[in-house]
PyMOL CGO cylinders between C-alpha atoms (Angstrom):
from pymol import cmd
from pymol.cgo import CYLINDER

trace = [
    CYLINDER, -66.54, -43.77, -13.12, -63.51, -42.52, -15.11, 0.3, 1, 1, 1, 1, 1, 1,
    CYLINDER, -63.51, -42.52, -15.11, -60.88, -45.19, -15.85, 0.3, 1, 1, 1, 1, 1, 1,
    CYLINDER, -60.88, -45.19, -15.85, -57.57, -44.40, -14.15, 0.3, 1, 1, 1, 1, 1, 1,
    CYLINDER, -57.57, -44.40, -14.15, -55.68, -44.50, -17.46, 0.3, 1, 1, 1, 1, 1, 1,
    CYLINDER, -55.68, -44.50, -17.46, -57.56, -41.36, -18.54, 0.3, 1, 1, 1, 1, 1, 1,
    CYLINDER, -57.56, -41.36, -18.54, -56.35, -39.47, -15.48, 0.3, 1, 1, 1, 1, 1, 1,
    CYLINDER, -56.35, -39.47, -15.48, -52.73, -39.50, -16.70, 0.3, 1, 1, 1, 1, 1, 1,
    CYLINDER, -52.73, -39.50, -16.70, -53.38, -37.33, -19.73, 0.3, 1, 1, 1, 1, 1, 1,
    CYLINDER, -53.38, -37.33, -19.73, -55.84, -34.55, -20.49, 0.3, 1, 1, 1, 1, 1, 1,
    CYLINDER, -55.84, -34.55, -20.49, -59.04, -35.74, -22.15, 0.3, 1, 1, 1, 1, 1, 1,
    CYLINDER, -59.04, -35.74, -22.15, -61.54, -33.67, -24.16, 0.3, 1, 1, 1, 1, 1, 1,
    CYLINDER, -61.54, -33.67, -24.16, -65.02, -33.82, -22.71, 0.3, 1, 1, 1, 1, 1, 1,
    CYLINDER, -65.02, -33.82, -22.71, -66.59, -31.38, -25.18, 0.3, 1, 1, 1, 1, 1, 1,
    CYLINDER, -66.59, -31.38, -25.18, -67.08, -32.24, -28.83, 0.3, 1, 1, 1, 1, 1, 1,
    CYLINDER, -67.08, -32.24, -28.83, -66.63, -28.65, -30.03, 0.3, 1, 1, 1, 1, 1, 1,
    CYLINDER, -66.63, -28.65, -30.03, -65.07, -25.41, -28.93, 0.3, 1, 1, 1, 1, 1, 1,
    CYLINDER, -65.07, -25.41, -28.93, -61.84, -24.44, -27.29, 0.3, 1, 1, 1, 1, 1, 1,
    CYLINDER, -61.84, -24.44, -27.29, -61.59, -27.49, -25.01, 0.3, 1, 1, 1, 1, 1, 1,
    CYLINDER, -61.59, -27.49, -25.01, -61.79, -29.87, -27.93, 0.3, 1, 1, 1, 1, 1, 1,
    CYLINDER, -61.79, -29.87, -27.93, -59.44, -27.85, -30.14, 0.3, 1, 1, 1, 1, 1, 1,
    CYLINDER, -59.44, -27.85, -30.14, -56.78, -27.62, -27.45, 0.3, 1, 1, 1, 1, 1, 1,
    CYLINDER, -56.78, -27.62, -27.45, -56.97, -31.38, -26.98, 0.3, 1, 1, 1, 1, 1, 1,
    CYLINDER, -56.97, -31.38, -26.98, -57.00, -32.28, -30.67, 0.3, 1, 1, 1, 1, 1, 1,
    CYLINDER, -57.00, -32.28, -30.67, -54.87, -29.64, -32.42, 0.3, 1, 1, 1, 1, 1, 1,
    CYLINDER, -54.87, -29.64, -32.42, -51.17, -30.39, -32.55, 0.3, 1, 1, 1, 1, 1, 1,
    CYLINDER, -51.17, -30.39, -32.55, -48.34, -27.91, -32.18, 0.3, 1, 1, 1, 1, 1, 1,
    CYLINDER, -48.34, -27.91, -32.18, -48.06, -27.39, -35.93, 0.3, 1, 1, 1, 1, 1, 1,
    CYLINDER, -48.06, -27.39, -35.93, -51.19, -25.20, -35.56, 0.3, 1, 1, 1, 1, 1, 1,
    CYLINDER, -51.19, -25.20, -35.56, -49.26, -22.72, -33.40, 0.3, 1, 1, 1, 1, 1, 1,
    CYLINDER, -49.26, -22.72, -33.40, -47.09, -19.93, -34.65, 0.3, 1, 1, 1, 1, 1, 1,
    CYLINDER, -47.09, -19.93, -34.65, -43.51, -20.70, -33.56, 0.3, 1, 1, 1, 1, 1, 1,
    CYLINDER, -43.51, -20.70, -33.56, -40.97, -18.28, -32.14, 0.3, 1, 1, 1, 1, 1, 1,
    CYLINDER, -40.97, -18.28, -32.14, -37.92, -17.42, -34.20, 0.3, 1, 1, 1, 1, 1, 1,
    CYLINDER, -37.92, -17.42, -34.20, -35.35, -19.85, -32.83, 0.3, 1, 1, 1, 1, 1, 1,
    CYLINDER, -35.35, -19.85, -32.83, -31.81, -18.80, -32.10, 0.3, 1, 1, 1, 1, 1, 1,
    CYLINDER, -31.81, -18.80, -32.10, -29.71, -21.91, -32.66, 0.3, 1, 1, 1, 1, 1, 1,
    CYLINDER, -29.71, -21.91, -32.66, -26.21, -21.88, -31.23, 0.3, 1, 1, 1, 1, 1, 1,
    CYLINDER, -26.21, -21.88, -31.23, -23.35, -24.14, -30.24, 0.3, 1, 1, 1, 1, 1, 1,
    CYLINDER, -23.35, -24.14, -30.24, -22.02, -25.11, -26.83, 0.3, 1, 1, 1, 1, 1, 1,
    CYLINDER, -22.02, -25.11, -26.83, -18.92, -22.93, -26.98, 0.3, 1, 1, 1, 1, 1, 1,
    CYLINDER, -18.92, -22.93, -26.98, -20.54, -19.71, -28.20, 0.3, 1, 1, 1, 1, 1, 1,
    CYLINDER, -20.54, -19.71, -28.20, -19.89, -16.86, -25.74, 0.3, 1, 1, 1, 1, 1, 1,
    CYLINDER, -19.89, -16.86, -25.74, -22.99, -15.90, -23.75, 0.3, 1, 1, 1, 1, 1, 1,
    CYLINDER, -22.99, -15.90, -23.75, -22.81, -12.22, -24.78, 0.3, 1, 1, 1, 1, 1, 1,
    CYLINDER, -22.81, -12.22, -24.78, -22.94, -13.28, -28.45, 0.3, 1, 1, 1, 1, 1, 1,
    CYLINDER, -22.94, -13.28, -28.45, -26.03, -15.43, -27.84, 0.3, 1, 1, 1, 1, 1, 1,
    CYLINDER, -26.03, -15.43, -27.84, -27.71, -12.57, -25.95, 0.3, 1, 1, 1, 1, 1, 1,
    CYLINDER, -27.71, -12.57, -25.95, -27.00, -10.31, -28.93, 0.3, 1, 1, 1, 1, 1, 1,
    CYLINDER, -27.00, -10.31, -28.93, -28.65, -12.82, -31.31, 0.3, 1, 1, 1, 1, 1, 1,
    CYLINDER, -28.65, -12.82, -31.31, -31.65, -13.12, -28.98, 0.3, 1, 1, 1, 1, 1, 1,
    CYLINDER, -31.65, -13.12, -28.98, -31.99, -9.33, -28.83, 0.3, 1, 1, 1, 1, 1, 1,
    CYLINDER, -31.99, -9.33, -28.83, -31.66, -8.99, -32.61, 0.3, 1, 1, 1, 1, 1, 1,
    CYLINDER, -31.66, -8.99, -32.61, -34.34, -11.61, -33.28, 0.3, 1, 1, 1, 1, 1, 1,
    CYLINDER, -34.34, -11.61, -33.28, -36.51, -10.39, -30.37, 0.3, 1, 1, 1, 1, 1, 1,
    CYLINDER, -36.51, -10.39, -30.37, -36.81, -13.81, -28.81, 0.3, 1, 1, 1, 1, 1, 1,
    CYLINDER, -36.81, -13.81, -28.81, -36.52, -14.96, -25.22, 0.3, 1, 1, 1, 1, 1, 1,
    CYLINDER, -36.52, -14.96, -25.22, -34.36, -18.04, -25.65, 0.3, 1, 1, 1, 1, 1, 1,
    CYLINDER, -34.36, -18.04, -25.65, -31.72, -19.86, -27.64, 0.3, 1, 1, 1, 1, 1, 1,
    CYLINDER, -31.72, -19.86, -27.64, -31.49, -23.57, -28.32, 0.3, 1, 1, 1, 1, 1, 1,
    CYLINDER, -31.49, -23.57, -28.32, -28.01, -24.98, -27.77, 0.3, 1, 1, 1, 1, 1, 1,
    CYLINDER, -28.01, -24.98, -27.77, -27.08, -27.88, -30.05, 0.3, 1, 1, 1, 1, 1, 1,
    CYLINDER, -27.08, -27.88, -30.05, -24.25, -30.38, -29.91, 0.3, 1, 1, 1, 1, 1, 1,
    CYLINDER, -24.25, -30.38, -29.91, -23.86, -32.52, -33.05, 0.3, 1, 1, 1, 1, 1, 1,
    CYLINDER, -23.86, -32.52, -33.05, -27.34, -31.48, -34.25, 0.3, 1, 1, 1, 1, 1, 1,
    CYLINDER, -27.34, -31.48, -34.25, -28.90, -32.71, -30.99, 0.3, 1, 1, 1, 1, 1, 1,
    CYLINDER, -28.90, -32.71, -30.99, -30.48, -30.45, -28.40, 0.3, 1, 1, 1, 1, 1, 1,
    CYLINDER, -30.48, -30.45, -28.40, -28.10, -30.11, -25.45, 0.3, 1, 1, 1, 1, 1, 1,
    CYLINDER, -28.10, -30.11, -25.45, -29.76, -27.23, -23.63, 0.3, 1, 1, 1, 1, 1, 1,
    CYLINDER, -29.76, -27.23, -23.63, -31.77, -24.04, -23.64, 0.3, 1, 1, 1, 1, 1, 1,
    CYLINDER, -31.77, -24.04, -23.64, -30.50, -20.59, -22.71, 0.3, 1, 1, 1, 1, 1, 1,
    CYLINDER, -30.50, -20.59, -22.71, -33.26, -18.21, -21.69, 0.3, 1, 1, 1, 1, 1, 1,
    CYLINDER, -33.26, -18.21, -21.69, -33.77, -14.61, -20.62, 0.3, 1, 1, 1, 1, 1, 1,
    CYLINDER, -33.77, -14.61, -20.62, -34.10, -16.02, -17.09, 0.3, 1, 1, 1, 1, 1, 1,
    CYLINDER, -34.10, -16.02, -17.09, -30.52, -17.32, -17.38, 0.3, 1, 1, 1, 1, 1, 1,
    CYLINDER, -30.52, -17.32, -17.38, -29.41, -13.86, -18.50, 0.3, 1, 1, 1, 1, 1, 1,
    CYLINDER, -29.41, -13.86, -18.50, -31.05, -12.20, -15.49, 0.3, 1, 1, 1, 1, 1, 1,
    CYLINDER, -31.05, -12.20, -15.49, -29.84, -14.71, -12.92, 0.3, 1, 1, 1, 1, 1, 1,
    CYLINDER, -29.84, -14.71, -12.92, -26.38, -15.59, -14.23, 0.3, 1, 1, 1, 1, 1, 1,
    CYLINDER, -26.38, -15.59, -14.23, -25.12, -12.57, -16.16, 0.3, 1, 1, 1, 1, 1, 1,
    CYLINDER, -25.12, -12.57, -16.16, -26.16, -9.84, -13.74, 0.3, 1, 1, 1, 1, 1, 1,
    CYLINDER, -26.16, -9.84, -13.74, -25.85, -9.04, -10.06, 0.3, 1, 1, 1, 1, 1, 1,
    CYLINDER, -25.85, -9.04, -10.06, -23.09, -9.73, -7.57, 0.3, 1, 1, 1, 1, 1, 1,
    CYLINDER, -23.09, -9.73, -7.57, -22.54, -13.32, -8.69, 0.3, 1, 1, 1, 1, 1, 1,
    CYLINDER, -22.54, -13.32, -8.69, -22.50, -12.51, -12.41, 0.3, 1, 1, 1, 1, 1, 1,
    CYLINDER, -22.50, -12.51, -12.41, -20.13, -14.39, -14.67, 0.3, 1, 1, 1, 1, 1, 1,
    CYLINDER, -20.13, -14.39, -14.67, -18.22, -12.83, -17.53, 0.3, 1, 1, 1, 1, 1, 1,
    CYLINDER, -18.22, -12.83, -17.53, -20.11, -12.48, -20.82, 0.3, 1, 1, 1, 1, 1, 1,
    CYLINDER, -20.11, -12.48, -20.82, -17.30, -14.39, -22.55, 0.3, 1, 1, 1, 1, 1, 1,
    CYLINDER, -17.30, -14.39, -22.55, -18.35, -17.51, -20.62, 0.3, 1, 1, 1, 1, 1, 1,
    CYLINDER, -18.35, -17.51, -20.62, -19.48, -20.24, -23.03, 0.3, 1, 1, 1, 1, 1, 1,
    CYLINDER, -19.48, -20.24, -23.03, -23.24, -20.66, -23.11, 0.3, 1, 1, 1, 1, 1, 1,
    CYLINDER, -23.24, -20.66, -23.11, -22.82, -24.34, -22.15, 0.3, 1, 1, 1, 1, 1, 1,
    CYLINDER, -22.82, -24.34, -22.15, -21.90, -23.22, -18.63, 0.3, 1, 1, 1, 1, 1, 1,
    CYLINDER, -21.90, -23.22, -18.63, -25.05, -21.11, -18.23, 0.3, 1, 1, 1, 1, 1, 1,
    CYLINDER, -25.05, -21.11, -18.23, -27.76, -23.03, -20.08, 0.3, 1, 1, 1, 1, 1, 1,
    CYLINDER, -27.76, -23.03, -20.08, -30.36, -25.39, -18.65, 0.3, 1, 1, 1, 1, 1, 1,
    CYLINDER, -30.36, -25.39, -18.65, -29.26, -28.86, -19.69, 0.3, 1, 1, 1, 1, 1, 1,
    CYLINDER, -29.26, -28.86, -19.69, -31.54, -31.49, -21.21, 0.3, 1, 1, 1, 1, 1, 1,
    CYLINDER, -31.54, -31.49, -21.21, -34.68, -29.35, -21.34, 0.3, 1, 1, 1, 1, 1, 1,
    CYLINDER, -34.68, -29.35, -21.34, -38.10, -30.90, -21.66, 0.3, 1, 1, 1, 1, 1, 1,
    CYLINDER, -38.10, -30.90, -21.66, -39.01, -31.22, -25.33, 0.3, 1, 1, 1, 1, 1, 1,
    CYLINDER, -39.01, -31.22, -25.33, -42.29, -31.56, -27.15, 0.3, 1, 1, 1, 1, 1, 1,
    CYLINDER, -42.29, -31.56, -27.15, -42.89, -33.00, -30.60, 0.3, 1, 1, 1, 1, 1, 1,
    CYLINDER, -42.89, -33.00, -30.60, -44.82, -31.21, -33.32, 0.3, 1, 1, 1, 1, 1, 1,
    CYLINDER, -44.82, -31.21, -33.32, -47.42, -33.99, -33.12, 0.3, 1, 1, 1, 1, 1, 1,
    CYLINDER, -47.42, -33.99, -33.12, -48.10, -33.28, -29.40, 0.3, 1, 1, 1, 1, 1, 1,
    CYLINDER, -48.10, -33.28, -29.40, -51.33, -31.46, -28.55, 0.3, 1, 1, 1, 1, 1, 1,
    CYLINDER, -51.33, -31.46, -28.55, -51.65, -27.84, -27.52, 0.3, 1, 1, 1, 1, 1, 1,
    CYLINDER, -51.65, -27.84, -27.52, -52.99, -29.20, -24.21, 0.3, 1, 1, 1, 1, 1, 1,
    CYLINDER, -52.99, -29.20, -24.21, -49.73, -31.13, -23.69, 0.3, 1, 1, 1, 1, 1, 1,
    CYLINDER, -49.73, -31.13, -23.69, -47.78, -27.91, -24.21, 0.3, 1, 1, 1, 1, 1, 1,
    CYLINDER, -47.78, -27.91, -24.21, -49.98, -26.02, -21.74, 0.3, 1, 1, 1, 1, 1, 1,
    CYLINDER, -49.98, -26.02, -21.74, -49.58, -28.83, -19.23, 0.3, 1, 1, 1, 1, 1, 1,
    CYLINDER, -49.58, -28.83, -19.23, -45.75, -28.94, -19.49, 0.3, 1, 1, 1, 1, 1, 1,
    CYLINDER, -45.75, -28.94, -19.49, -45.46, -25.16, -19.43, 0.3, 1, 1, 1, 1, 1, 1,
    CYLINDER, -45.46, -25.16, -19.43, -47.72, -24.85, -16.41, 0.3, 1, 1, 1, 1, 1, 1,
    CYLINDER, -47.72, -24.85, -16.41, -46.20, -27.67, -14.35, 0.3, 1, 1, 1, 1, 1, 1,
    CYLINDER, -46.20, -27.67, -14.35, -42.61, -26.78, -15.22, 0.3, 1, 1, 1, 1, 1, 1,
    CYLINDER, -42.61, -26.78, -15.22, -43.21, -23.01, -15.07, 0.3, 1, 1, 1, 1, 1, 1,
    CYLINDER, -43.21, -23.01, -15.07, -41.65, -22.66, -18.54, 0.3, 1, 1, 1, 1, 1, 1,
    CYLINDER, -41.65, -22.66, -18.54, -42.23, -19.69, -20.83, 0.3, 1, 1, 1, 1, 1, 1,
    CYLINDER, -42.23, -19.69, -20.83, -40.45, -21.39, -23.73, 0.3, 1, 1, 1, 1, 1, 1,
    CYLINDER, -40.45, -21.39, -23.73, -40.34, -25.01, -24.75, 0.3, 1, 1, 1, 1, 1, 1,
    CYLINDER, -40.34, -25.01, -24.75, -38.34, -26.64, -27.58, 0.3, 1, 1, 1, 1, 1, 1,
    CYLINDER, -38.34, -26.64, -27.58, -40.32, -28.54, -30.21, 0.3, 1, 1, 1, 1, 1, 1,
    CYLINDER, -40.32, -28.54, -30.21, -38.92, -31.24, -32.47, 0.3, 1, 1, 1, 1, 1, 1,
    CYLINDER, -38.92, -31.24, -32.47, -40.46, -30.82, -35.91, 0.3, 1, 1, 1, 1, 1, 1,
    CYLINDER, -40.46, -30.82, -35.91, -41.40, -33.76, -38.09, 0.3, 1, 1, 1, 1, 1, 1,
    CYLINDER, -41.40, -33.76, -38.09, -38.27, -33.19, -40.20, 0.3, 1, 1, 1, 1, 1, 1,
    CYLINDER, -38.27, -33.19, -40.20, -36.02, -33.43, -37.11, 0.3, 1, 1, 1, 1, 1, 1,
    CYLINDER, -36.02, -33.43, -37.11, -35.26, -29.71, -36.83, 0.3, 1, 1, 1, 1, 1, 1,
    CYLINDER, -35.26, -29.71, -36.83, -36.06, -27.67, -33.74, 0.3, 1, 1, 1, 1, 1, 1,
    CYLINDER, -36.06, -27.67, -33.74, -38.48, -24.84, -33.11, 0.3, 1, 1, 1, 1, 1, 1,
    CYLINDER, -38.48, -24.84, -33.11, -39.59, -23.00, -30.00, 0.3, 1, 1, 1, 1, 1, 1,
    CYLINDER, -39.59, -23.00, -30.00, -43.05, -22.21, -28.74, 0.3, 1, 1, 1, 1, 1, 1,
    CYLINDER, -43.05, -22.21, -28.74, -43.71, -19.70, -26.03, 0.3, 1, 1, 1, 1, 1, 1,
    CYLINDER, -43.71, -19.70, -26.03, -46.68, -19.05, -23.82, 0.3, 1, 1, 1, 1, 1, 1,
    CYLINDER, -46.68, -19.05, -23.82, -47.38, -16.06, -26.12, 0.3, 1, 1, 1, 1, 1, 1,
    CYLINDER, -47.38, -16.06, -26.12, -47.84, -18.46, -29.04, 0.3, 1, 1, 1, 1, 1, 1,
    CYLINDER, -47.84, -18.46, -29.04, -50.30, -20.56, -27.03, 0.3, 1, 1, 1, 1, 1, 1,
    CYLINDER, -50.30, -20.56, -27.03, -52.29, -17.51, -25.94, 0.3, 1, 1, 1, 1, 1, 1,
    CYLINDER, -52.29, -17.51, -25.94, -52.38, -16.20, -29.50, 0.3, 1, 1, 1, 1, 1, 1,
    CYLINDER, -52.38, -16.20, -29.50, -53.74, -19.57, -30.66, 0.3, 1, 1, 1, 1, 1, 1,
    CYLINDER, -53.74, -19.57, -30.66, -56.44, -19.47, -27.98, 0.3, 1, 1, 1, 1, 1, 1,
    CYLINDER, -56.44, -19.47, -27.98, -57.42, -15.90, -28.88, 0.3, 1, 1, 1, 1, 1, 1,
    CYLINDER, -57.42, -15.90, -28.88, -57.52, -16.47, -32.65, 0.3, 1, 1, 1, 1, 1, 1,
    CYLINDER, -57.52, -16.47, -32.65, -61.11, -17.63, -33.10, 0.3, 1, 1, 1, 1, 1, 1,
    CYLINDER, -61.11, -17.63, -33.10, -64.62, -17.58, -31.74, 0.3, 1, 1, 1, 1, 1, 1,
    CYLINDER, -64.62, -17.58, -31.74, -64.78, -20.65, -29.62, 0.3, 1, 1, 1, 1, 1, 1,
]
cmd.load_cgo(trace, "trace")
């Protein structure tokens, strides 16, 4: 019988292959997205321009070097378009998702898949070992999975 403590977190049953790698490899093994880093008072249209220029789907919003929120392409579609759209000059702090879930570079690929799946996130901020921020997307995870013969 499996101990209950093992039911709280994914456990590798196989000793080789994809299942084991996903459980054991940390997020430093994944290619990271180019991260747009912005401040709370930056106008939304400016952040969207940076996202477009860097071809990325989100921006991390910092306040005093700490992550305050994430502004995603979903926010652009739902808050900057349609009948209830706000003005593009609106500060990104009014449109972002506050206090997003964060992973650490030492977390497993399986932990990222779990958070992304349960939270329905396409992007998730990652705190690197040096304290800076990066972003991984579901594309990065799929690219990792497709990279080798498992």
